[in-house]
Each structure stands twice: as structure tokens, then as C-alpha cells.
C-alpha positions as CSV (number, residue, x, y, z in Angstrom):
1,M,-48.6,42.1,-18.5
2,A,-50.0,39.1,-17.0
3,A,-51.8,36.2,-19.1
4,A,-55.4,36.1,-18.6
5,A,-56.7,32.9,-17.6
6,V,-58.0,30.5,-20.0
7,E,-61.1,28.3,-19.0
8,E,-60.3,24.9,-19.1
9,I,-63.0,22.5,-21.4
10,R,-63.5,18.9,-21.4
11,A,-63.8,17.5,-25.0
12,T,-68.0,15.8,-25.6
13,S,-66.4,12.7,-27.0
14,Y,-62.8,11.5,-27.7
15,V,-60.7,13.3,-30.0
16,G,-57.3,11.4,-29.8
17,F,-54.9,14.7,-28.9
18,D,-53.4,12.6,-25.8
19,S,-51.9,10.2,-27.8
20,I,-49.5,12.7,-28.5
21,T,-47.3,11.7,-25.6
22,Q,-46.7,8.3,-27.4
23,Q,-45.9,10.1,-30.7
24,I,-43.2,12.2,-28.7
25,E,-41.8,8.8,-27.4
26,H,-42.0,7.5,-30.9
27,K,-39.5,10.4,-32.4
28,L,-37.5,10.4,-29.1
29,L,-36.8,6.4,-29.3
30,K,-36.2,6.7,-32.4
31,R,-33.5,9.7,-32.1
32,G,-31.9,8.1,-28.7
33,F,-30.9,10.1,-25.7
34,Q,-27.5,11.7,-25.4
35,F,-25.9,12.1,-21.2
36,N,-22.7,13.1,-20.9
37,V,-20.9,12.8,-17.5
38,I,-17.5,14.3,-16.2
39,V,-15.4,12.1,-13.6
40,A,-13.1,14.4,-11.0
41,G,-11.2,13.3,-8.4
42,Q,-7.7,12.0,-6.5
43,T,-6.2,9.7,-8.3
44,G,-6.4,6.1,-7.5
45,L,-10.3,6.6,-6.0
46,G,-11.8,4.1,-8.4
47,K,-13.5,6.6,-10.7
48,S,-13.5,4.4,-13.9
49,T,-14.4,0.9,-11.8
50,L,-17.9,3.2,-10.5
51,I,-18.4,4.5,-13.8
52,N,-18.2,0.8,-15.1
53,T,-20.4,-0.5,-12.3
54,I,-23.3,2.2,-12.7
55,F,-23.5,1.5,-16.5
56,A,-23.3,-2.5,-16.0
57,S,-20.6,-2.2,-19.0
58,H,-16.7,-2.0,-19.0
59,L,-16.9,1.3,-20.8
60,I,-13.2,2.8,-19.5
61,D,-10.2,1.5,-18.5
62,S,-8.2,2.7,-15.2
63,K,-5.6,5.6,-16.2
64,G,-3.9,4.3,-13.2
65,R,0.6,3.7,-13.3
66,L,0.0,0.0,-12.9
67,E,4.0,0.3,-13.2
68,A,6.9,2.3,-11.5
69,D,8.1,3.3,-14.8
70,D,5.0,4.3,-16.0
71,P,4.5,7.8,-16.8
72,V,2.7,10.5,-14.8
73,R,-0.4,11.5,-16.8
74,Q,-0.3,15.0,-17.2
75,T,-2.9,17.5,-15.4
76,T,-4.2,18.8,-18.9
77,E,-5.3,15.5,-20.1
78,I,-8.9,15.2,-20.7
79,Q,-10.6,12.2,-22.6
80,A,-13.8,11.9,-24.0
81,V,-14.9,8.3,-24.7
82,S,-18.4,7.4,-26.3
83,H,-20.8,4.5,-26.3
84,V,-24.4,3.7,-27.3
85,I,-26.1,1.8,-24.5
86,V,-29.2,-0.2,-25.6
87,E,-31.7,-1.2,-23.1
88,N,-35.3,-2.5,-23.7
89,G,-35.2,-1.0,-27.1
90,V,-33.7,2.6,-25.9
91,K,-31.0,4.1,-27.2
92,L,-28.6,6.3,-24.4
93,R,-25.6,7.9,-26.5
94,L,-22.9,7.9,-23.1
95,N,-20.0,10.5,-23.3
96,I,-17.5,9.9,-20.3
97,V,-14.8,12.7,-20.1
98,D,-12.4,11.3,-17.8
99,T,-9.9,13.7,-16.2
100,P,-7.1,13.1,-14.3
101,G,-6.6,13.2,-10.8
102,Y,-5.8,16.6,-9.4
103,G,-4.1,17.3,-6.6
104,D,-1.5,14.7,-6.9
105,Q,1.5,17.5,-7.2
106,V,3.4,19.6,-5.3
107,N,1.8,22.7,-6.5
108,N,-1.7,22.4,-7.4
109,E,-2.4,25.7,-7.8
110,N,-4.9,26.6,-10.3
111,C,-5.6,22.4,-11.3
112,W,-9.1,22.5,-11.9
113,D,-9.0,25.2,-14.4
114,P,-8.3,22.5,-17.3
115,I,-11.9,21.3,-16.0
116,V,-14.0,24.2,-15.5
117,K,-12.7,25.2,-19.4
118,Y,-13.4,22.0,-20.9
119,I,-16.9,22.6,-19.7
120,K,-17.1,25.6,-20.3
121,D,-15.5,24.7,-23.9
122,Q,-18.9,22.5,-24.6
123,H,-21.1,25.8,-24.1
124,S,-18.9,27.6,-26.2
125,A,-19.6,24.8,-29.3
126,Y,-22.7,24.5,-28.6
127,L,-23.7,28.2,-28.4
128,R,-21.5,28.8,-31.9
129,K,-23.9,26.0,-33.7
130,E,-26.7,27.5,-32.5
131,L,-26.6,31.1,-33.2
132,T,-25.1,29.3,-36.7
133,A,-27.5,31.2,-40.0
134,M,-27.5,27.7,-41.4
135,R,-27.9,25.0,-38.2
136,D,-28.4,21.5,-37.9
137,R,-32.1,20.8,-36.8
138,Y,-30.5,18.3,-33.6
139,I,-27.2,20.2,-32.6
140,Q,-25.2,17.5,-30.8
141,D,-25.0,18.1,-27.5
142,T,-21.5,17.6,-25.7
143,R,-22.7,19.9,-22.8
144,I,-21.6,18.5,-19.4
145,H,-24.7,16.9,-17.4
146,C,-23.7,16.0,-14.7
147,C,-19.9,15.7,-12.6
148,L,-19.3,12.8,-10.2
149,Y,-16.8,14.4,-7.8
150,F,-14.8,12.0,-6.1
151,I,-13.9,12.2,-2.1
152,N,-10.8,10.4,-0.4
153,P,-12.6,8.4,2.7
154,T,-10.4,9.6,5.0
155,G,-12.8,9.9,7.6
156,H,-11.8,13.0,8.7
157,S,-12.8,16.4,6.9
158,L,-13.0,18.1,2.9
159,R,-9.4,18.8,1.8
160,A,-9.1,22.4,1.3
161,I,-8.3,21.5,-2.2
162,D,-11.9,19.9,-2.8
163,V,-13.6,23.1,-1.2
164,I,-12.4,25.1,-3.9
165,V,-12.8,22.6,-6.8
166,M,-16.5,21.6,-6.1
167,K,-17.0,25.6,-5.9
168,K,-16.1,26.3,-8.8
169,L,-17.6,23.3,-10.7
170,S,-21.0,24.1,-8.7
171,E,-21.0,27.0,-10.7
172,V,-20.8,25.7,-14.4
173,V,-22.0,22.2,-13.9
174,N,-24.7,19.6,-11.8
175,V,-22.5,18.6,-9.4
176,V,-22.5,14.8,-7.4
177,P,-20.2,14.4,-5.0
178,V,-19.4,10.5,-3.9
179,I,-17.3,9.3,-1.1
180,A,-14.9,6.9,-3.2
181,K,-14.3,2.9,-1.9
182,A,-16.6,3.7,1.8
183,D,-16.0,-0.1,2.2
184,S,-12.5,1.4,4.1
185,L,-14.6,3.4,6.4
186,T,-16.9,1.7,9.2
187,L,-20.6,2.6,8.8
188,E,-20.2,5.0,12.2
189,E,-17.1,6.9,10.6
190,R,-18.8,7.0,7.4
191,E,-22.0,8.4,8.7
192,A,-19.9,10.8,10.4
193,F,-17.9,11.8,7.7
194,K,-20.9,12.2,5.4
195,Q,-21.9,14.7,8.7
196,K,-19.0,16.7,8.2
197,I,-18.6,17.2,4.6
198,R,-22.2,18.9,4.4
199,A,-21.6,20.9,7.3
200,E,-18.5,22.0,5.2
201,L,-20.9,22.2,1.9
202,V,-23.1,24.7,3.9
203,Y,-20.6,26.6,5.5
204,N,-18.8,27.1,2.3
205,N,-21.8,28.1,0.3
206,I,-21.2,25.7,-2.2
207,R,-24.7,24.8,-3.7
208,L,-25.4,21.4,-4.9
209,Y,-27.8,19.4,-7.8
210,P,-30.5,18.5,-7.1
211,F,-32.3,22.0,-6.9
212,D,-35.8,22.7,-6.6
213,T,-37.6,24.9,-8.6
214,D,-41.0,26.5,-9.5
215,E,-42.5,23.1,-11.4
216,N,-41.6,20.8,-8.8
217,D,-44.7,19.3,-7.2
218,D,-44.7,17.9,-3.9
219,E,-43.4,14.6,-4.5
220,E,-40.3,15.8,-6.4
221,I,-39.8,17.9,-4.0
222,Q,-39.4,15.3,-1.4
223,L,-37.4,12.7,-3.5
224,N,-34.9,16.1,-3.8
225,E,-35.3,16.7,-0.2
226,S,-34.8,12.8,0.4
227,I,-31.2,13.3,-2.1
228,R,-29.6,16.0,-0.3
229,S,-30.0,14.3,3.0
230,M,-27.8,11.2,1.3
231,I,-24.9,13.6,-0.4
232,P,-22.2,12.6,-0.4
233,F,-23.5,8.9,-1.5
234,A,-20.8,6.7,0.4
235,V,-20.6,4.1,-2.6
236,V,-18.1,1.1,-3.2
237,G,-17.6,0.2,-7.2
238,S,-16.5,-3.4,-8.6
239,E,-16.5,-5.2,-12.1
240,R,-15.9,-8.5,-10.4
241,S,-18.8,-10.9,-9.9
242,V,-18.4,-13.1,-6.2
243,T,-21.1,-15.9,-5.1
244,I,-23.1,-15.1,-2.2
245,D,-25.3,-18.3,-0.9
246,G,-25.1,-19.3,-4.3
247,K,-26.0,-16.1,-6.3
248,S,-23.7,-13.5,-8.2
249,V,-23.7,-10.9,-7.6
250,R,-21.0,-7.8,-8.2
251,G,-18.8,-7.1,-4.5
252,R,-15.3,-6.8,-3.4
253,K,-14.4,-10.1,-1.5
254,N,-11.8,-9.9,1.5
255,R,-10.7,-11.8,4.3
256,W,-13.3,-10.7,6.9
257,G,-16.2,-11.3,4.3
258,V,-17.9,-9.7,1.1
259,V,-19.2,-6.0,0.2
260,N,-22.1,-6.4,-2.0
261,V,-22.4,-3.5,-4.1
262,E,-25.5,-3.8,-4.8
263,D,-26.8,-4.4,-1.1
264,E,-27.8,-1.0,0.0
265,S,-26.6,-2.3,4.3
266,H,-23.3,-2.2,2.7
267,C,-23.0,0.6,0.4
268,E,-25.2,3.3,-1.2
269,F,-24.3,2.4,-4.8
270,M,-27.8,1.3,-5.6
271,H,-29.3,5.0,-4.1
272,L,-26.8,6.6,-6.8
273,R,-27.5,4.7,-9.8
274,N,-31.1,4.8,-9.2
275,F,-30.3,8.4,-8.7
276,L,-28.6,8.7,-12.1
277,T,-30.2,6.8,-14.3
278,R,-34.2,6.4,-13.1
279,T,-35.3,9.3,-11.3
280,H,-33.0,12.5,-12.0
281,L,-31.7,11.5,-15.9
282,Q,-33.8,13.7,-17.6
283,D,-33.8,16.9,-15.0
284,L,-29.8,16.4,-15.0
285,I,-30.0,17.1,-19.1
286,E,-32.5,20.1,-18.6
287,T,-31.1,21.6,-15.5
288,T,-27.8,22.4,-17.5
289,A,-30.0,23.7,-20.7
290,Q,-32.1,25.7,-18.3
291,I,-29.8,27.0,-15.6
292,H,-25.6,26.4,-16.4
293,Y,-26.3,26.6,-19.9
294,E,-28.6,29.5,-20.1
295,A,-26.2,31.7,-17.7
296,F,-23.4,31.0,-20.2
297,R,-25.0,32.0,-23.1
298,S,-26.8,35.4,-21.0
299,K,-23.2,36.5,-19.9
300,Q,-21.6,35.9,-23.8
301,L,-24.7,37.8,-25.7
302,L,-24.2,40.6,-23.4
303,A,-20.5,40.9,-23.5
304,L,-21.2,40.6,-27.4
305,K,-23.7,43.3,-27.2
306,E,-21.6,45.3,-25.0
307,G,-18.5,45.1,-28.0
308,V,-20.7,46.1,-30.4
309,Q,-22.1,49.1,-28.8
310,Q,-18.5,49.9,-27.5
311,R,-17.1,49.6,-31.4
312,P,-16.3,53.2,-32.3
313,P,-18.6,53.9,-35.7
314,T,-16.6,53.4,-38.8
315,S,-15.9,56.8,-40.8
316,Q,-17.8,57.3,-44.2
């Protein structure tokens, strides 16, 4: 039965409940915010460097092999690193989940399973805490809000393993694909590569974030459309500062010149950072809870209900 329409009434004098947004903001600022991101992709694509560049802090060390005798990390080694970053009084608890490069072994069958399992395990842990009789007032949220998926800048097409892994991941997490080390491509090669990738995503029915909902207004729909037209983001990461016209910027210097990470004509790093932190941070968190976690939760509770119904009655 549809709810009856409620007439909107304007108060004849100031009441003060419009200050509720300030009250909410005050409570949230004290509590802080949680953002969990996982990085996935082939070894040597600069996953750690890009994360450090996005958040303008050295948060994780590279896990690449620096010496010939360094051991190769096993596929199952997934490590989470947590930091609290403060900006203008706002505390962001950032949880970075670093996955080892996959697709490097001779047999890459099911190499994505540990990543998918880790994401589902976080959903499962949250659900257990949620169903506890004496649950915490604020449940610690380790659910993954975003997966940055790194694509090798070959300029050709996606590898078969990339298609499979992105399809698997997109079912459980918000996937944001990026072309790593995009300065290895010319602008023409980069654009052609992006078009090929978008075509392959459509052909393989891989639905990536952001998603449009009924709650979105025209401005949000337009913004999401502009993001989708840019995906995958062609990015360059660098923690080093170089000097351009007397100004220190983050970039990469080679014999032909300097790639300025924050110059939109050089790469799309600024678009990616703004997307992740300035326009879609809250939506990534909400989408995780309302779509991915809700789908997992419904499936688990239905399975639990069916298990109880199928259980034979106990004898008296």
C-alpha cells in the first residue's frame, strides 16, 4: 500500500531544526570517517606509488622485488595497512589492502580467489557483528569500499585474465580501473587503448562503478556519465618532486622532459583523485553498504533460513 502524500508546511517563525546538519557534522567530525581501499593488478605497475600519490603521504612501501635473490611473494599474501590522515580537522581512517601481483605465475588459474575471498570475509565479519545480541554501538567497518584495478599499459587490449578478474571483482566490490604508468603511451595511443578497454568491458558485460540510482539528481547523473566516459583513468604516480619553471611539483623526469602528475594535459591523475576523494568518497561507502553488502547479507540470511527449515525435527 503506497504511503499517502504528506503536505509540506512552512513554519511561520524560525524553529531551529535546520541546524540538524551542523549537529550531524559535529558528531561525524568527532567520530571520523573510515575508507577501505584494495589495490589489485600485475606486479610492477606502481600500485603502492599511486596510493601514496593520491593521499599525498607515504602510506605503503613497494612490495616489488628489488634484488635478484628476493623471494617471490605468494599469491595468498594479502596485507592491510591502516593510517589516520587529518585534513582541516577531518579525520580519515584509511585502510589500504595491498594484494600481491597476480598473473605472474605459469598457472594463473583461480588466482583471483584470495582477493574475492578477502572481500567476502570482511562482509561476513561485519554481518556476524551486526547479528550479535550485544553488538557494538559503532561496528568497525572493514568492508572494502573501492578496488583500484591496475591495467598494464600495453596499448593493445585487455588480457584474458584481466577480463575474468574484473568480472569476478565487480560482483562483490566497486571496481575502478586505471591504466598504470600511462606516460609510456602517446596521447593517441592512450585514447585508442581506453576506447578498446571500454568496448571490451561492454562486450563482456562488466558493470563498473559508478552506478546511477533513483536518488540521483540531474547533476549527479551528469557527473557519473562524465566519469564513465573517462574510465579507465590513465594515470602516473610519483612521490618525487621536480622543479618546473621554478615551481616544485610531483612528477617524473626523463631525458625528454618532465611528466607533471598534477597536470591534466599530462595524465588523468587529478580526475582520479578528485573522483575518489572530493566527489564520490561518501557514495563509494554507501554503495558498498547498500548494494554489495546488502546482496551478500540477503544471500547469507536466506541460506540460513533454508538451513533451519530443512533441519529434521528433534525427537521428543
